[in-house]
N, C-alpha and C positions, 0 to 999 in steps of 0.2 A: 420489681413491684414494690410500691411503697407500703410501709408497715401500718400506717394509719392515715386517716383523713387529714390530721394535723400535719403530718409529714408531706402529704401531697400539696396542701395549701402553702406551706413554707417553701417548698421547691418551686412552685409556680410563681409565687410572689418574688422570690429571689431571681428567678429566670427573667421575669419582666424587667427588673432593674438592670440586670446584666445585658440583656439584648439591646436596650436603649442606652446603655452605658451611663445611667443616671449618676452613679457614684463618682464619675470623673468630672462631671460638669462644674463642680465648685472650684476645681483647680485650673480650669481652662484646658484647651486642646490645641494642637498644632496640625494644620491641614495643608497639604501640598497645594500650591497655586498652579492653576492651569492657564495656558496662554490666552484662551478665548475670554477669560474674565478680566484680562488686563489690557489697558490701552497700548502698552508697549509690547505688542505681541511678538514682533521679530526679535526684540532684545531678550525677552524672557525665553523664547525658544532657543536662541543662541546660547544663553547661559545654561539652560537645562541640558542642552546637548553636550556642553563641556564638562559639566559636573556629574552627569548621570553615571558615567563609568566608574566614578568613585563612590557610588551609592549615596549621593548627597542630593537633597531636594530643597527647593525654595519653598518655605512654608509661611503661612499666615497664622497668627495666634487667634484662636476663637475665644472671645471673652466669655466668662461664666454667665450663664443665664438659665436658671432652673426652669422658669416658666416656659421659655421657648422649647426646651427639651420635652416638657410634659405635653405641650400642645403640638409637637412635631413641626415646629417652625424653623428649625435650624438644620444644617447638614452636618451631622456628627463626623468628627475625625476618626473615631475608633469603633463606634457602635455597629452592630450587625443589622440594624434597621434604623430608618429615619422617621418612622411613623409616629413616634412619641408615645407617651403613656396612655392618653385617652383612646387612641385608635387601637392600641394593643389590648386595652381592657374591653373595648367593644368586640374585638375578636374573641376574647375569652367568654364574654356574655353570649355571643351567637353560638359558639361551639357547645357551651354548657347546655343551652336550650335544645340544640340539635340532638345531643346525646340523651338528655332527659326525655325528649319526645320521640326518640328513636326514629328520626327522620332519615330515610335511606339516602346513600350517596357519598361519594368521595369529596375531598376538598381540593380547590385549585386556586392558585394565585397567578395572575398574568402580569408580569413585570416584578421581578423579585429582588433586584439590587444585590445586596450581600446575603439575602436569604433569611433574614431574621424573623419576619412575620410567618413564613412557612415553617421555620424551625419551631416557632411557638405553637403552630397548629399541630405539628407532630408530637410535641411534648405533651399537649393536652390529651391527645389520643393515648399516649403511653401511660400517663398516670391514671387514665380511666380504663386501662386494660382493653382498649379497642385495637385489635390487631388485624382487622378486616379492611378498614377504609384506607385508601391510598391518598397521599398528599402529592398533588401534581404541581410542578413548577414550570411555567411557560415563560421563556425569555430567549432573546437572541444571544444573550451573554456576550454581546458585542456593542451594546448601546442601543439607541433608538434609530429608526429609519429616517431618511430624508423625507420631507413633506412631499406627498403625491398630490400636488395642487390641482392637477387635472381632474382627479376623482374626488378629492376632499378639499374644497376651497377653504374650509374652516382652519386648516393647518398652514395656510399661507403665512410665511414669516416665522414659523416655529423653528426654534434653535436647539431643541433638545438633542438632535443628532450630533451636535458639536460638543456636547458636554462629556468630556473624556471620563470624568469620574462616575458616570452612570454605566460605563462598560465594565462590568465585573465578570470575570471568566467563570465558566462552568466548574473548572477545577477548584477555584476559590470557594464557590458556594458549597460544593461537596465537602471541602475541607472544613467549612464552617459547621455543617451538619455533624461531621465526625467529631469535632472538638467538644460537642455536647453529647456525644455517644447516641446520636439519633438518626444516623444514616443506615437504612436497611432497604430491603426489597420493596417496601411499601412507600418509598419516596421515589418518585419518577420524574424525569426531566424531559421537557419538550423544547428542544433547542432549535431556534430559527425564528423568522418573522411570524407573527400571529396569523397572518393571512395564509401562510403555508402550513403551519403545524396544527392549528385548532380545528380546521374542517375535517382533518383525518385522524385526530387524536382518538385512541381506543378507549374513550371514556363513555360508559353507559349512562351513569346517573350521578348527579352532584347534589350535595346538601349545602355546600358553601362555595360561593364564587367571590373572590376578592380581585377587583379590577384595579390595576395600578399602571395604566399604559400611557398616562400623561397627555397623549394627543387624541384628536378626534378619531383618526383612522384606527389607532391601536385600541381605543376604547370601544369603537363600533365593532371591530373584529372580535373582541372579547365577548361582548354581550350577544351579538348575532349568533355566534357558534356555541355559546355555553348556556344562555338563559333557557333555551328549550329543553336542556337536560337537567335543569334545577328542579328538584322535587318541591311539591307543595309543602310548606313549612320550612323550607330552606331559606338561606339568606343571601342577598346580593349586596356586596359592599363596594362602594366607589371611593377610592382614595383621593382622587384629584378634583372632585366636584367643585370645591371652593377655590382651588389653586389654578386651574387651567380652564378657560372658557370653552375651548374646543371639546374637552372631556365632558363638561356639563351639557353642551349642545348635543353631543352624541347620545347621551343617556335620555335627554328629553325627546329627541327625534325617535329613538327606538320605542320608548314608552308610548308616545303618541301614535305611532304606526300600529302598535300591537294592543292598544287600549289597556295599558297597565295602569291601574289606579291606586295601588297600594301606597300608603303614605310614605313619603321620603323623610327619614328621620336624621337630623344632624347629629354628628359625633363630636366634631370640633370645628375649627375654622375651615378645614379642608374636606374632611370625610363625611359621607352620608351612607345610609343603608336602608333596606326595607326587607320585610319577610314576605315571601311569595304565598299568596292566599288562594290562588286558583290557577 
């Protein structure tokens, strides 16, 4: 338990900077290259197979760009989240309002990557001495699914499933929680495809839903199964609204079908959110 409000504020401010790894940006980072990003795919794979046993990787230097990190426009080499400062501050704003107004329900993130955004959710609960709410993390922990074009035409041509760096293991995410001393029984994991886990998840009520599924199908699976459980006064955050057209289309389709008229508020170039009013 923090000794004062000042201690809490300092902890949260420091945690935000660490989770997005802002303090490393000015020096540049080194990020492993994956074959699907390079035109010489066979050559890269062959080289990687030769050097992997020696714990060596081919890396690309990420040039320093503070503004990109703040806006969540880059893919960090070391950070535990790629959402950037503006989206993590939006998360802080939403949670503070939820706690202030005593909106009932747990928190959930669908699509967690290295777990940083969910770690931040848990930290905010801890500094506010809220030990009742659960932070749910839904992810395959194996990357994204191949497009189901038969049922979701909007995902035709989507290549997220081939992005190896999106496949972060459950063990890695748990270890990331542990290094911040935030892994306990109120952090729960839903491992598998959203279409399989979310319909049967033992969640009664939510006050915060953060969708980060990248694709139309994944976004639709998230909002279909979770929005009915979102309390009035709770927040729905969409990470990929401005980054992936399929994600945006899924949100618009769901809102239209269910006559959801709350204002969609921009966070930055990619993220949006709204507060449920009815």
